[in-house]
N, C-alpha and C positions, 0 to 999 in steps of 0.2 A: 834131533826135533825141533822145531820153535816152536814157544810157546809165548800166545799175546795174553795179555790181558783185557777187558773192558768190561763195563758195564750190562748189565745186564740190559735184554732185548727181547722184542715177542718173538717167540717160538724157544725159548729158553727154559719156558715153564718144566717141561718132560725130564729135560737134562739135569736141573736144578734136583725135580726130585727123586730121580734114577738113584744119583748122584750120592745122596742124604740118605737115602732109604738103602742102598747097597750095606754101606758101611755100619750102617746105627743094625741093620736087622743083623749083621752078621758080629758086631762084638759086643750089642746091647739088646735092646727091643725098642720098638715102636710103642710111642706114647699116644697119648690122644694132642696134647699141642704141635707132635712133630707132624701129624696128621692133619692138622689144621695148615700150620705155615707151610706144608710143601704139596699141600691140596688146590692153594689159590695165594703165593707167594704175592700175586701184584694187591690183593686186596691187605693181607695182613703185615706186608712187610711195607711195600710200595709206597702204599696208600697211605701209610701212618706215618710218612717222613722217614722211613729207612732206605737201605741201598742192596742191591747187589749187584754181586762182579762176578765173572764168569773167565776161568784159563780156557784157553784155548789152542789144541791143535789143525790147522787147518779147519774144515767143518765141526769137527769134534769136539766139543765139549769135555775138557777133562779134569776141571777142578772147577768150587765155586766157594762164597764166601757169604754171608749180608752183613748188614749192621743195620740190626735192630733198633728203631728208637727206642728210649726209658724217658722215664719221670726224669726232670733235671738239668736236661740236656747232655744227658750221658748216653751213650748206647752202647748194645751189647753185640759184642764177634760172635757169633753163631753161622749153623747150616754151614762149618767147612766141610769141604770134600774134596780127595781125589780120586779119580781112578783108581783102582785095586792094580791094575797091571803099572801102574807108572808111580805106585808110590817106593817111596825110596830114592826118586831121581830127583829132588829139589823143588818141584813145583810146589809143592804146600810151602816151604819157608818163603818161595817167591812171590806166592799170591797172598800169605799174610803182611808181605814187607811192600807190595803194592795196595793191599786194605787198606792197612798202617798207614799211608801217602795217603790214601784218598782221604781219611779221615782226619788228616792234618787241613787237606784244603777245603774241606767241609769245615772246617773252625772247631773238631769237635778234639775235648780237650781231656774226655775220659772213657777208656773203652772197658768194660766189663767182659768176662765170659763164664759160662760153667760147662766145666765135666766129671767126666768119671777117672776115678784112681788108676782104673785098668787101662787105659789109654797113655801109656808113659811117653810112648813117642810125642806125642801132640802133645803132653805138658812140657817137656823138655824144649819141647819150637816154640811153645806159647813163652816160658822162662828164657830163651837165648835172645829173642824178643824184645825182652822186657817186661813182661809181665810179673807183677806180684803174687802169691795167695794171700787173699785176705779172705776174714771171717765169713760163713756165707749168708750170715745175717744181715752182713753190711748191704749186701744185693737185694732187692725185692724177693717175695717168698718164688721161690723155684717153680714152675709147672713140671719140672721132669723129678721124677722118683730116684731118677740112677744119677744126679747131679750130686758130685759130694765134694769137688773139688771147684772152689771159686776163684779168678783172677781179677787184676788190675794193672790197666795200663795207664799214667797219667801219662797225657802230652802235652809238651810245654808250648806253650802261644809261640808260634814262628809267625811273622807278619807274611804272609799267604793271602790273604785277601786286604781287602781296603777296611781302613779301620772304621767305624760304624759309630754313632752318635750313642749307642749303648754302652761301646767299645769303652769313649771317653769319658760317658756317665759313670761308670763303676772304677775307673781310675779316678776322678773327682772323688770320689766317696771313700776311695779306699784311704786318701789322702787327709780329707777333711777329720775320719778316725783317726788317722796317725796322730795329726796335728792338734788334736781335741786331748790324747793321750799325752801327748809330749809335750804342749804347747803351742803356740802359733811362732814360726820362726822370724818374724819382726811385728812391732807393737803396731794394732789397726789392722793387720791383714785379715781377709777372709776365706773361706772359702766352700 
């Protein structure tokens, strides 16, 4: 079976909702925030600066994952699902790798996620991808009563996009702070 990965397209809303509702209802329970995001992912994810990616086999959507924009430039990895009949076939791992790669391309440097301790296969998948456990209070207050595991992945900055003026200003600011603490490298140097 050939699986391809692509950004969310018009018409994917139903599959995105069904894939997520199937696993949430079977393993946990749907909550108000689920209904909001799944009911209108364009409004609540895409229009808010996030992204959604789909795993597709032929014309069938077999998986999905979203990047939800958070405060401070970080993103939450969420609403990840794989069709029940295809779980265990490596699609989740491939989808996660694809989404992390897209996050890097987007210049995202931190990904957070929330899950539940009952989802051990998912937790192991996230750990294998480099996510580390963090205290729940390090994230924003969770809108999900079921969330009791919080994880973070710090993405190193690679040159995958053109350097912006903001990037240069950040480097200069860090150098100024460093030289203030250590002293200027040569007399009369300004930063």
